[in-house]
N, C-alpha and C positions, 0 to 999 in steps of 0.2 A: 643398289641392285647389281648383281654380277653381270659383267659383260663377257658373254660366252662366244667362243669361236668354234665352229664345228669342223671336224676332220673325219673324212671317210678314207678307208684303205682297202677297197675291194680287190680280190684276186683277179688276175687277168683272165678274161673269158667267163667269169662267174656271173656278171650282170652287165646289161647295157647301160648307156648313159641315163635313160629314163628311170631305170630301176635304182641306180645310184642316187639320183635326185630324190626319188621317192623315199629311200631309206634315210637320207639326210633330212628330208622334210619331217619324217616321223621323229627323228632325233630333235629337230627344232621344236616340235610340239611337246616333247618330253621336257626340254629345257624351259619352255614357257610354263608348263605345269609346275616345274620345280622352282620357278620364280626368277629365272635368268633372262636377260635381254640378249638376243643373238645379234652379233655385229658382223658376221661374215662366215663363209664356209669354203672349204677346199677339199680336194681328194687326190690321191695318188694310187694308180693301179700297180699292184705288186705281183711278182712271180711267187714270192713267199716273204713273210715278215722277217725283218732282221732281228736277231736275238737281243740286241742291246737297245734299239730305239723304235722297233717295229717299222718305221719309215726309213728311207734312205738318208744318209748323212746330208746330202745336198738339199733334199726336200726339207729337212729339219732346219737348216740354215736359212733357207728361203722363207719358211714359215715364221721364224723368229722375227724377221723384218716386217712381215705382214701383221703379226700380232702387235708389234709396237705402233705401227701406223693406225691400227684399229683401236688402240688403247684397250686391248682385251685383258681381262684379269683371270680368265679361265679357259681352258681348252677341253672340249668334250670329244672323245673319240667314239666312233660308231662301232669299233671292234674291241674285243676283250684284250686288256693289256696285262702282261705278267708283272709281278712286283718290281723286277729289275727294269723292265721297259718303262713303267710309270715313273720310277725314281729317276732314271736317266733323262727322260723327256722333260721332267720338271727342272732339272739342273740345266739342260741345254736351252730350254725355251724361256726360263726365268718366270714362269707363271704356274699356277696350279693346273694339274692335269687329272681328268677323271675319264673313265670309260663308261660305256652305255650301262653296264651293270650297276655302277656306283650311282648313276643318275636315277635309275629305277628304284634302287634301295632308298635313296634320299626322298623320293616321292612317296614311297610306301611308308617311310617313317613319319611323314607329315600327315598322311591320309588315314593312318590306322586310328580307329576310335575305340573298339572294344578291347578288353584286357587280352583276349585271345589273339587278336590281330597284332597288338603291340608285341606280344611274346614271339609271334611268328616272324615279325620284322626284325626284332632284336636278334633272334637266332640266325637269320639269314645274314645280317650285318656282321655278326661275330665270325661266322664261318667264312665269309668272304674276306674279312680283314685279318684273320689270324695269320695267314702266310705273309701278309704285308706289314707285320708288326714291327714297330720301331720304338724308340724311347718316348714317342708322343703318347704311348699308352700307359705311362706310369700312373696316371690318375685312376686306373682300374685296379691297381694293386692295393691290397689291404695293408701291405708292409711298405712303408715309405722309404725304407733304406736306412743306413746308419750302422755304426760299429756294433756288432753283437746282435743285430736284428735280422740278418740274412743267413741262409744256410751256407756251409763251408764251400767256397768257390762258386756260389750261385750268383749269376748276374741279374740285374734288375729286369733285363729282357726275358730271361727264363722264368722269373717270378711272375711277370705279367702274362706270359704264355700259359702258365699253370692256372692262373686265376681265370683267364678267358675260357680255357678248356673246362674248368669246373662250372662256369656259368652256362656253357653250351650244354653240358650234361644235365644241369638242373632244368634248363628250359625244355630240353627234349622230354624229360620225365614229366614235367608239368603239362606239356602238350599231349602226351600220351594219356594223362588223366582226363584232359578235355575231350579227347577222341572217345574214350570209354564212356564219359558222361553223355556225349552226343549220341553214341550208339544206343545207350539205354533210353534216351529220349525218343529216338526213332522207333524202338521196339514198342514204346507205349503209344505210338501214333499210327499204327498200322491200319486203322479204320479208313484212311483216305489214300487214294493213289497219289504218287508224288512225281514231280517233274523238276528237273534242274535246268536253269537257263545258263548256257555256256556260250562263249563267243569271244571274238577279238575285243580289246578294250575300245570303248566308245562306240559300240554298235547299237546301243539303245536298249540293253537288257533291263536296266532299272526303269526306264520309261515304259517298257512293256509290262513289267510287274505292276507299276502304278496304274496303267490303263486297264489291266485285267481285274485287279483287286479293288480299285477305287481307294486304296489306302495311301497315306502320305509316305512317299518314298523319295529320298534325296536324289536329285538328278542334276547333272552339270555337264556341259559340253566340253569336257577335258578328258585326257587320258587318265585312267585309273581314278575316276571320281569316287568310286566306292571300293572298299576292300573287304568289308565285313559281310558275311553271309546273312541274307535277310529272307525270311520265309513268311509267306502270306497265304491264306486260303482264298481260293478263287471259285466263284460260282460259274459252272459251265453249262447249265441247263438241264432240264428233265430231272431235277433233284440231285444231280451229281455235283460233287465238289472236288477240286484238285488242290493239293498242297504244293505250292510253287516256290522254289528257292532260287535266289540270285546268287551267283558265284563271282569270284574275282576274275577280271578279264585277262586274256592272254595277249601276248605281243611277240613279234618275231625276235629271235635272239634272247628270249627270256631265259635267264640262268636256271639250270636244272636244280641247283641247290635251293633256289628261291621257290620253285614249284614244290620241292620236297618239304620246305618249311611250311607251306600252306596246305600240307596234306590233310590236316583236320578239316579245313574248309572244303577241300575238294572231295572229301568223303561223301559230300552231298551228291556228287556225280556217281559214286559207286552205289549209294543207297537208293537212288531214284529209279522209278519204274521206267521212265522215258527221259531222253535228253532233248531239249529244245535248243538247237544250234542257231543262234541269232547272227545274221550276216547283214552288214551295211550294203544294201542293194545299190546305193548310189556311189559307192567308193570305186574308183577305177581299178583298184587291185583287189577286189573282193575275193577273187579266186585264190590268190596267194594267201590272203588272210584266212580263208576257210581251211586251206591246207595246214596252216600253222595250228589252228584250233583242233582240227582232226587229229593231228599228230600228238599234241599235248594232252588232249582228252583221252586218247588211247592209252597214254602213259598213266594218267590219273585213274582210268578205269582198270588198268592192270590186265587188259586183254589185247586182242589183235583184231584188225578189221577183217570181216568176212568178205566174200565176193560181193555181197550186197553192200553198197557204200552207205546205206542208211542204217546199218546195224553195227554197234560196237560190242564185240563179244556176243552176248545174247540180248543186249539192250537196244531198243528201237531209238533211232535219232530222227527227229523232225527238223528239217531245214526251214528256218523262218527268215525270209528276206524282208528286213525292216527298212524304214525310211522311204517307202514307196512314193511318198509325196514329192520326193526330189527327182523321180524318174520322168523322162519326157513321154514315154509310152509304156505304162505299167503292164498292159495286157500283152504286148509283144515281148517284154522282158520275162514275164511269167511263163509264157509259152516256150521261150528259149531255155530257161533254167530247168523246166520240167523234163526236158530231154535227158538231163543228167540226174535230176532229183525229182522223180515222178510225183511225189507227194508234197512238194514244196508249197509253202504258204507265203503269201505276200501281205505285209502289214504296214500300218502307219499309226503313230500315236498322236499325230496332229489332230486337233478337234475337227470333226466332220465338216463344220461350217467353213473351215479354212482350207479344206482340201481342194486341190485342183485336179483331182483324179476321180475315176469312177466311184460311185457310192459303195460298191462292194469292197473297196479297200478300207481297212480299219483293223480291228482286232477280233471281229466276230468270226472270221474264217479260222483263226487260231483257236478261238473258244470252241468252235465246232469240232476241230480235230481233237482237242482235249476231251470233249464229251464222248466222242467215239472211242477214244482210248480208254476212258474210265469205264465205259460199258463193257469193253473187251477185258480189261484188267479186273473189274469187279462186277461180274454178271450177277443179276438178281436170281436167287435160288430159293426153292422151298425145301426145307430139310425136315424130315420126319424123325423125331427123337422120342424113344421110349420114355414114358412118364417118369420112371425111376432113375433115368440116366442123368443125374445132376452134374456129373463130371463133364459130359459132352455139352450140356447146356452152358456150363461155365466157360468152356473152351470157345464156344460160338460167340458168347458175349465179349470174350477177350480178344479174339482174333478176327471177327467179322463185324460188319455194321448191321446190327439187327434192326429191321424196320417194323416187324410185327411178330406177335407170338400168340397163338391160339391153341386150345386144347380140345381135341376131338377123339372120342372113343379110346381113351387111354394113351393117346399119342400127342405129343406137343409138336405142332407145325410151326416152324420158325421160318419167317421170310427175311432174308438178309442178303446184303451185297457181300460176296465171298471171293477171296482171291483164288487164283487157279490152283496154287499149291495146296490150299486147304480143301478145295473141291476134290482134288485127286486123293488126298488122304481119307476123306470121308467115304469115297467110293471104294477104296481099298479095304476099309473097315466094315463094308457092307451096310452103310447107312443109306437110307432112301433119300435120293436127291432129285429134284426136278428143276430144270433151268427154264427161265422165262416166266 
């Protein structure tokens, strides 16, 4: 097992001691997820990073002695390092050096299960490592070198770079195909309202999906336990069903190129009717975590926040405060957060028999919110279709959820759950529509 030493280097005035400890604690959890044993930590406040070592020369010398005493084999930096800084630090400290981004990429590589997730991780790794390329990458080259086998004046390093760029291009093209296929699948599933679970990593999104759907969903109390998008249908009452999708969790300092690599997965965010922003209510820094997710979700959505904090672009966001069983006073907490998020929901996925909180805490409150949303997104309408208008009947069966169909006096009366956009189009075309 790797013996990892954690190093933070916050800017002066950017964070207090408690925040620095919290950031390093999160890095510790990342190291644990990656399979390393943390043997110590240190930090140095900087006016600005030095171009060669990031830290000051004196701190690097001091750190070298500390590492030897701790018998550390790996140093994990909580800040992004340039290729030059990483290389210089490894030479100065005599051990391997990784920054936060590399740790996250390593975790993603071990956690990816589907072919799509593996492609996304490989793309992120190659884009991150391309500027850090050295001769260690010769195994990626199809040409092993030798007289007469390389282009005139071309070095092995340049050959490797070309191979990696070609792999990046191929992966991007294949992920585009996956995105198109996913979009076609969504088009064929428009009969159900959809919601996407978004949130900071390890807030309990997968646990909520399991509790609501009753389906087997992998759950683990670790950062980035799941990377693959998982969709399940959820019964929300009164005959309404929601299609609920779990998405990859966010984390502070998440590299933007990594978010971009997971674009196909995060398209569930763009395609969803509503977003369920899951927050760990018991985490002391839940407000900062929520801000990270709000920012990254806004980027994924491709829109901007309105004055109403519960809306992304035109999409409604429901703030779901999970792990209520860990709160000392759930009712007081809910009253407090509703001052900022008026429609917030408090949930817990712990079996009711084990709850130490009021009986109203569970997932039924969230199920009720989804039911109300389904009724608003897919109101039940009676549509009067002329008997000979087969084209309109076919469109209703394709784009709406038809519940009943009767023929009266030369008119087909279709009872269906219809999306708002389709209702608007029917009314513009002069079709008789009754709601309720």
